[in-house]
C-alpha positions, -999 to 999 in steps of 0.1 A, spaced: -422 645 -10 -445 626 13 -483 630 9 -504 640 39 -530 612 33 -525 578 47 -504 554 27 -511 517 29 -486 498 8 -494 462 -1 -462 444 -13 -475 417 -36 -462 388 -57 -460 351 -57 -444 329 -31 -406 335 -30 -408 370 -46 -395 386 -14 -427 402 -1 -419 398 35 -382 407 33 -387 437 11 -419 447 30 -400 447 63 -373 468 48 -397 493 33 -416 496 66 -384 500 86 -371 528 63 -405 546 63 -409 542 100 -442 523 96 -456 491 110 -453 459 90 -479 433 87 -474 398 71 -505 385 54 -493 350 62 -500 357 99 -537 361 91 -542 327 74 -560 301 94 -541 270 105 -562 249 80 -551 272 51 -515 270 62 -517 232 63 -531 231 28 -504 253 14 -477 233 32 -490 203 12 -486 223 -20 -523 229 -24 -534 263 -36 -563 281 -18 -596 287 -34 -613 320 -37 -637 309 -9 -607 301 13 -592 336 6 -623 357 10 -623 358 49 -585 362 49 -588 392 25 -615 407 47 -593 404 78 -564 421 58 -586 449 46 -598 455 81 -562 458 94 -552 481 65 -581 504 73 -572 505 110 -537 519 104 -529 552 87 -494 542 74 -486 506 70 -468 480 49 -486 447 43 -470 417 26 -498 399 7 -498 378 -25 -528 397 -40 -524 375 -70 -557 382 -88 -573 415 -96 -603 404 -75 -581 400 -45 -565 434 -51 -600 449 -55 -609 433 -21 -580 452 -5 -584 485 -23 -594 514 -2 -583 549 8 -545 553 5 -538 517 -7 -510 513 -32 -497 479 -45 -460 472 -50 -458 442 -74 -425 424 -70 -420 410 -106 -395 382 -103 -384 359 -131 -395 323 -127 -360 308 -125 -351 332 -97 -383 322 -78 -375 286 -82 -339 291 -70 -351 310 -39 -378 285 -30 -353 256 -33 -332 270 -5 -360 284 16 -364 268 51 -389 272 79 -418 284 57 -449 264 49 -450 277 13 -423 256 -5 -414 250 -41 -445 228 -46 -468 259 -43 -451 279 -71 -469 264 -101 -503 271 -86 -492 306 -76 -480 314 -111 -512 299 -126 -533 321 -103 -513 353 -109 -530 380 -129 -503 405 -136 -516 441 -129 -534 456 -158 -524 491 -171 -557 506 -158 -547 495 -122 -530 528 -116 -525 521 -79 -499 494 -87 -462 501 -89 -442 474 -106 -408 467 -93 -387 443 -115 -365 422 -94 -331 407 -105 -309 381 -88 -283 407 -77 -309 431 -61 -306 433 -23 -336 440 0 -321 474 8 -318 484 -28 -353 472 -36 -367 491 -7 -350 523 -17 -363 519 -53 -398 511 -39 -399 541 -17 -387 564 -44 -413 550 -68 -440 555 -41 -429 591 -34 -421 583 2 -392 600 20 -371 575 38 -339 568 58 
């Protein structure tokens, strides 16, 4: 089932969609390293987002370049990254890159963010994230859309994701 070329999976979606949780589960089941795009933000960018301020394209450009460099350095990897606009996805696209879009209803996102603790991206960031989001277009054939419901567990989502990606898993 598994392809012989490198597979670089970018788990994408707005804040609260479960990118990190699902990404970690996918990586663990596939036996691949996991990278969290949040770890590559500058302290200044984190502070802005903690205040509920969205980042500009100029803020994101060096961040996306750092992420692309890390993706290219690893043959099989899972990266959690919002990749909200097509231009951001284009900046990350390269050999073996596939996007996994966690499509989550707004009310579920709001509920998740309302109880989230210990993360700089709180509920105040959701409106700017949703305004920025450009849902993947049909011609973006390297995007797998995973619809997320309230009763989905990370394990169930990871299994569905790996099946959709054609990756053998534990």
